[in-house]
N, C-alpha and C positions, 0 to 999 in steps of 0.2 A: 658708422663703423659697425660691422657685424661682430658680435661677441663670439669668440672661439676659445673654448676650453679643451683640456685633454686630461686623460688619465694615462700614466706611463709606468706601469708595473714591470718589475723584472721577473722573468720566468724561472726563478731559482727556488721557488717554494709555493706555498698555498696563498690564495687571496685572503689575507687576514682581515679582521673586522675593521682595523684602522684604514686599510686600503679601500675597503668597501665604502666606508664613510666618506673618504676623500673623493671617490668616484661619484657618490651620490651628490655631494656638494657641488662638484663640477657640473654634473648633469643638470641639477636644479638651477644653477646660476645661468647656464647657457639657455635653458628652456625658458626661464623667467624673462630673459631679455630677448627672446626670439632668435637666439643664436645657434651655434653648432657645437657639438661635443665629439671629440675624437679619441681614438684608442691607439696608443703606440706601445709596442712591446719592446722593452729595452733589453735586448738579448745579446749584447756585445760580450758578456762574460760567458764565453763559449764553454769553459770547463764546467760551469754550474747550471747553465740554462738547459732546460729540457723541453721536448715537445709535450710531455705529459703535464708539466707545470703550466705551459702556455694554454693547454686545453682546460685546465682547472680554472684559470683566470677567465677564459671565454665563457665557460659554463656558469661560473659564479655571477658574472655580469648579466648573462642571459637570464638566469633565474631571478635576479633582482629586478629585471625589467629595465636595466640601464643600457638601452640600445644606442650605439654610436653611429655617427654619420660617416659616410665614405668607407673606404677600405681600411682594414687594420694595417698600420705602418709597423714594419719590423726594422728596428734601428740597425741591425747588422747589414741590411741591404743598402744602407746609406753610407757605408764606410768611405767610398770614393769621395763623396761630397764633404765629409769631415776632413779628409786629407787636403782636399782642394782649398778649403777655407783656411786651414793651418798655413798652407803655403802662400795664400793671399796675405795673411797677416805678416808673414816673413817679408813679403815684397813691400808692405806698407811700413815696415819698421816697427810694427806692433808686437813682433815676436822675434825670437832669435834661437839659433842652434846652440845646444849646450853639450859639451863632451865630458862632463863630470862623470867619473865612474862611481859605482856604489861604494867602493872602498874610500874614495875621496870624500864622498858625502858623509859617510860614517865618521871619518876622522874629523871633519869640520864640525859636526855636531858634538862629538866628544870634547873637542877643544873648547867650543863655546860654552858647553855645560860646565866644564872645569873652571872657566873664567867668569862664570855667573852671567853670561850673556845670552841673548835669545838664540835658540837653536834653529831659527828660520834659515833656510838655505839662501845665501846671496851668491849667486853663481858669478865667478870671474869672467865667464864667457858672455855676459851681458854686454860688455864693452870691449872685449878682447878681439883681436883680429882672427877671423876664422882660418886664415892661412897658417896659423900656428897650431891648428888642430892635430891631434895625434892620428897616425895612420891606423887603419884596421878597426876603428871604433865607429859604430853608427850613433849619431847624436840623437838626443831628444829635441823637441821644439818646446820652448818655454814662452809663456806670455811675458811681454815686457810691461809689467804692472807699474802703475804710478807709485812713487815712493814718498810723495808729499801729499798733504791734505787728507781728505776723508772720502770714503765711498758711502753714499747715502741712498737708502731705499725707503720709499714712501709706501709702507705696507698697508693694505686695506683692512687688516685685522690688528696687527701689532702697532700701527702708527708709524711715526718716523723712526727708523733705526739707522745707526751709523757706526762705522768702524774706521779707525785710523789706518791709513794705508801702510804705515810702518809695521803693522802687525800681520800683513799679508805678504806671502812670498811670490816669486815668479813661478806660478804653477806650470806643470807640464801639460801641454795640450795634445802633443803627439809623442807617443812612446818611440823608443829606438827601433821597434819592429814596424813602425809606420801605422800603428793603430791609435785611434783617438781615445783620450781619457773620457770618462763619464761626463765630467763637467763641461767639457768642450762639445761633445756630441749632442748633449741636451740643448745647449744654446743654438747650435746650428739647426737642429731638428725643429725646435720651437719657432725659430725665425722663418724657416722655409715653409712650415705649416701655418704661418700667419696667426700663431696663438696670441691672443690679446690678453688673457688672464691666466696666470699660473697659480692655481690653488692647490696647496699641498701641506703636509705636516710641518710643524715648526722645527722639527729636527733638521730640515733642509735650510734653515735660515742662514747658517754660516756659509753654505754653498752659494747662496744668492749673491753675497758680496763679490765673490770670485766670478760668478757668471755675469754679473752686471758689468764687470770690467771687460769681459769679452765683447758684450754688446757695444760698449763704449768704444773699444778699440776698432771695431768694424764699422762704427758709425751707424749702427742699427738702433731703431727705437726699441727701448725695453718694453716688455709686456708689463702689465700691472701685476704685482705679486700680492698674494694673500696667504699667510702662513697660519694654519689652524692648529690649536693645541692638540697634543696627543691624548690617547685614551689609556687610562691606567686601570688597574684592578681596584677592587673595593678597599684594599689596604693602602692604596696610593702608590704601589710599586708598578713598574712597567708590566703591562698586560702580558700574560704568558699562559701556557697550558695548565698550570696549577690553579689558575683562577676559574677554569672552565673552558668551554669551546671558544676558539679564537678564529677558526676558519669559517668563511661564509657557508661552504657546503656542509660543514658539520652541523650548522643550524638547520639546514634543510633536512638532513638525516634525523635530527632530533625532533622534527615535527613542527618547525616554525614556518609560518606563511611568509612569503617574500614581502608583502605589503606591511606586515608587522615588523619585520626586521628593518625595512626602510623607515617606517614611522619612528621606531625606537632610535635608530642612528641619527635621524633628523634632529631629534630632541636631545641628542647627546652632544652638547656643545653649541646648540642654536636654540633660540627661543623667540616666540611671538606671543607676548602676553601670557594668558593662562591656557592657550591652545595646547592640548596634549595629543589627541587622536586626530591625525590629519591624513587624508588620502593623498596620493601623488599629485592629483590635479589641484587640490587645495594647497599643498606644499609648493608647487610650481608657482602658483599665483602669489604666494606670500614671501618666498625665499629671497633674501638678499644678504650680503656679507655683513651688514650692520648688526644683524642679530647673532653673530658668532662671538662667543665670549673669548677672553684671553687666557683663562685658567684651564688646566688639564681637566678632562672629564673622567668620571669613574664609572666603569662598567657595572651595571646592576642587573644581574641575571633574573632576579625576582621581578623587577619591573618589566623586563623584556617579556617574561612569561605572562605577566598580567596583560601587557599590550597584545600579545598573541591571542589570548583568550577573547579579548574584545573583537579582534579581526576574525576569529573563527565564528563568533556569533553573527558577524555581519556577512559572512561568506555564503555563497550559493550552495544549497544542499547537494545538488548533483555534482558540483565540482569537488566538494569534500568527499563525497562517496567514491568518486573515481580515484582520488588520492589514497583514500583508506584501502580501497581494493588493491591498489598497487603495492601498498605496504604489507598486505596480508599474504602476498605471494611468497611461497617457500615454507609457510607454516603447514604442518601436517594435518590431515583430516579435513581440509576445507575444499569446498567446491566453489570456485571463484568465477561464476558465470553471470549472465545478465540477471538471473533471478536474485542472486546474492546482492548484486549492485542495487537492484530495485528495493530489496529489503533494507539495505543500509541507508539508502536515500530516504526511505519512508520513516525510519527512526531518527534520522539526523536532526530534525528540529528539536527533539527532546534531548538528545545526547550532547549536542554542541553547546547547550546552555551552561554546562559545568566544565567542559573540556578546556584544558590549557594548551594542549599540543595535539598534533595529528597522530602522534604515537598513542596518546590517551584514547583518541577516537578509534584507532585500530584495535587496541586492546578491548575496548568496550563493545565493539561490533563483531568481533570474530565469531561469536556464538551464532550469529545470523547466517553464516556461511558453512557451519559445521555439518558434516554428514552424520547420519545415525549409525550406531548408537552414540549419543552425546556423552562425552566424558564428564563425570560428576566430581566436583570438589567434595572433600570429606563432609563439610558442614551441609552441603546440599544433599548428599546421599542420606545423611542422618534425618533429614526432614521427610524422606519418603518412607514412612512407616507403612505397615499393612493398612492401618486405618486411613492414612492419608491417601494411599493408592485407591482405596475403595471410594473415597470422596472424589478423586480425580476422574474415576470412571463415570460417575454420575454427572460431574461437571462437563465431561466431554460430550455427553448427550445434549446438555443444554447449549453448549457452544455450537454444536453441529447445526442447530436451527436458527441461530441469532444472526442479526445484521452485523457482518464482520468489519465494523469500524470501531474506533476507540469508544465511542458512545455506546454502540450496540454491545460490545464486549463487556464494558463496565456494567451495563444494565443486566446482562446475563449473569455475571459473577455475583452481583448483589442479590438478584432474585434467587439464585441457587443457594447462596449462603443463608438467606432468610428461610428458604423452604426446608432446610435441614437443621435450622435453629443454631447456626454457628456464626461467629463474627467473620467479617470479610477477610481479616488477616489469617485466620485459620485455613481458609481456602487458598489465599493468594501465595503464601509462602511455599507450600509444596508445589504449586503450579509454577512458580518462579524457578524452582529447582529443576522441574521437568523441562521447561522451555529453554533455559539458559545454562544449566549445569552449575549454577552458582546461587548462593542465598541472597545475592545482591544483583539488582538489575534496574534498568529504566522502569518507569511506571508499567505495571503489568498489562493494563489495557492497551498502551502504546506498543508494548512488545508483542502482544497477540496480533494487533492490526498489522504490524510490520512483517511478521512471519506469514500471515495469511491463514485461512481456515485449514487447508490441507496439511500444511507443515505443522501447525499447532497441534492438530489432532494426532498426527503421526508421532510427534514427540511425546505427547501424553500416553499414547498407546505403547511406545517403546519402554517406558518406565513402569507401566502397569500390567504388562503382559505376564 
């Protein structure tokens, strides 16, 4: 058997962090077992589904690297098939037409509540002769659900779960306008796509009992179900905007690497010993549903940021430089050309050691692309006294003739400081202000080497003229 999983988001909003983790678990499970992973857009809610939301889902999955097999399936395109199966269920006697009006349903519920009975709808049309149907009313089609015994699901995460059939009603599978309900459409689509494992949030567990009854009514083999606990905020409440970013693309904008987000989401509800930092290849080799816990996970943004810092330190310098350059676009006074990219890449080994996000890196490297004159922070301007400028002129002469590497620049700085009887810091601080416009920067020898001889001397000249 080929393992086939799927992710089936609705294009009615953003791809949130819970949906991204569900996609990741499905992707990893299929890849671990040498199987296939599919994407289905459940866009049957025409009023709320948008092309923009669909694109956000596609962009989010692409950014995370969760590439799917085959073509994207749009549920709306499969509506004739949903109707076909509903009518087949009618022919089998597994479903029936129901002419109950909304007013009748409301009255039935109110009476049941007043009498202290269950408000589940027990349609009289389950056994009533359709020839008695009122004229001019389009019926719905309801599942003829079993009323005795239990529906049992052997869940790969939750274990065996069961519900008494007396607690389930004859759900509608086809509305009066001949459109399928969500629960019916999902079953038909998963069956036709030969999905073997449905891995989703445990908020769908109650739906599973109803969907299992559709599988059974059609004589179809059920897929294996695995319901993973939801993600909560640090306070234990349902994750929301007040806890911080919840959309996948928000994390991209905030400077997180996709491998860091995947690594963090992997560990959010799944574990393998003490392993914390795992690449996608390592995760694929290790992932299985046995490592998924049953308790809700809590989103820890500080831990995500720490994980991102680890992956930034592991990342290729040229790749980080390209991303930083893209983030700097739109900032005034910058020349974002190949020279700027080269400078940023040159300083990246130093800068990324302490960076937590790509936004941090962009802020820390913007001075490398700035055109002259360089804007000076007040504390940096205060360092450039007349005496400091005089020393910088002398230092410029020493730097003009040195080997312009970190080692060569460091040696020239120390030699010049010694020649005028000053400590290195006395020389380095005004030089830092001249080169970066700030009193704080990466190591001054690394900064000089990244800027290069011509730019370094030009910046010194600009503040000493």
